[in-house]
C-alpha positions as CSV (number, residue, x, y, z in Angstrom):
1,X,15.2,-16.6,2.4
2,X,14.0,-15.3,5.7
3,X,12.6,-17.5,8.4
4,X,9.1,-16.0,8.0
5,X,9.0,-16.5,4.3
6,X,10.2,-20.1,4.7
7,X,7.6,-20.8,7.4
8,X,4.9,-19.3,5.1
9,X,6.0,-21.5,2.2
10,X,6.0,-24.7,4.3
11,X,2.5,-23.8,5.7
12,X,1.3,-23.3,2.1
13,X,2.7,-26.7,1.0
14,X,1.3,-28.4,4.1
15,X,-2.2,-27.1,3.3
16,X,-4.6,-29.4,1.6
17,X,-6.7,-28.1,-1.3
18,X,-9.7,-27.4,0.9
19,X,-7.7,-25.2,3.2
20,X,-6.2,-23.3,0.2
21,X,-9.8,-22.9,-1.3
22,X,-11.0,-21.6,2.1
23,X,-8.1,-19.1,2.2
24,X,-8.8,-18.0,-1.3
25,X,-12.5,-17.4,-0.6
26,X,-11.6,-15.4,2.5
27,X,-9.2,-13.2,0.5
28,X,-11.9,-12.8,-2.1
29,X,-14.5,-11.8,0.5
30,X,-12.1,-9.3,2.1
31,X,-11.3,-7.7,-1.3
32,X,-15.1,-7.5,-2.1
33,X,-15.8,-5.8,1.2
34,X,-13.0,-3.3,0.6
35,X,-14.4,-2.5,-2.9
36,X,-17.9,-1.8,-1.4
37,X,-16.3,0.4,1.3
38,X,-17.1,-2.0,4.1
39,X,-14.6,-2.2,7.0
40,X,-14.3,-4.5,10.0
41,X,-14.8,-2.8,13.3
42,X,-14.1,-4.6,16.6
43,X,-15.4,-3.2,19.8
44,X,-15.5,-4.3,23.4
45,X,-18.8,-3.8,25.2
46,X,-20.5,-5.1,28.3
47,X,-22.2,-8.4,27.6
48,X,-25.6,-6.9,28.3
49,X,-25.0,-4.4,25.4
50,X,-23.7,-6.9,22.9
51,X,-27.2,-7.5,21.4
52,X,-27.8,-3.8,21.2
53,X,-24.6,-3.2,19.3
54,X,-25.3,-6.1,16.9
55,X,-28.8,-4.7,16.2
56,X,-27.4,-1.2,15.5
57,X,-24.9,-2.8,13.1
58,X,-27.7,-4.8,11.5
59,X,-29.8,-1.7,11.1
60,X,-26.9,0.2,9.4
61,X,-26.5,-2.6,6.9
62,X,-30.3,-3.0,6.2
63,X,-31.1,-1.0,3.0
64,X,-34.7,-0.4,4.3
65,X,-33.7,1.5,7.5
66,X,-30.1,2.4,7.0
67,X,-30.7,6.1,6.1
68,X,-33.0,6.8,9.1
69,X,-30.7,4.9,11.4
70,X,-27.7,7.0,10.3
71,X,-29.7,10.2,10.7
72,X,-30.8,9.2,14.2
73,X,-27.3,8.2,15.3
74,X,-25.7,11.4,13.9
75,X,-28.3,13.6,15.5
76,X,-27.8,11.9,18.9
77,X,-24.0,11.3,18.8
78,X,-22.6,13.4,16.0
79,X,-19.6,12.5,14.0
80,X,-16.4,14.1,15.3
81,X,-13.1,14.2,13.4
82,X,-10.2,12.7,15.2
83,X,-7.9,15.5,16.5
84,X,-4.2,15.5,16.7
85,X,-2.1,16.1,19.8
86,X,-1.7,19.8,18.9
87,X,-5.5,20.5,18.7
88,X,-6.0,18.4,21.9
89,X,-3.5,20.5,23.8
90,X,-4.9,23.8,22.4
91,X,-8.4,22.9,23.6
92,X,-7.2,22.0,27.1
93,X,-8.4,24.4,29.9
94,X,-5.0,25.6,31.2
95,X,-6.2,28.8,32.9
96,X,-6.4,27.3,36.3
97,X,-3.0,25.7,36.2
98,X,0.1,27.3,37.7
99,X,2.8,26.8,35.1
100,X,5.5,29.0,36.8
101,X,8.7,27.4,38.1
102,X,11.3,28.4,40.5
103,X,14.6,29.1,38.8
104,X,17.0,26.1,39.3
105,X,20.7,26.8,38.7
106,X,21.7,23.3,39.5
107,X,23.8,22.0,42.4
108,X,27.3,22.8,43.4
109,X,29.9,20.2,42.5
110,X,33.5,20.1,43.8
111,X,36.0,19.3,41.1
């Protein structure tokens, strides 16, 4: 057995029944969230904006205002599809860049 697996088994044995029950509940909650299409999103914001971000998340999860909240946010910020490197480079403004190079034949080496 690998060291990681052995460590996992020992931690499982060392857990008391309350810790195992808590772990089981957490796994159940994660599975239930996934089935409902809910994902965990972690962001770093300035401390002054934390309450604002929390209220936006709360509004998106409130059935009474979630639709108008989504409409408002999509109108203001839009939803953009993540681009790959190829699309990013294709959209870059390269007209002002000088991409020509002087021909370099290398250096002379005495053998």
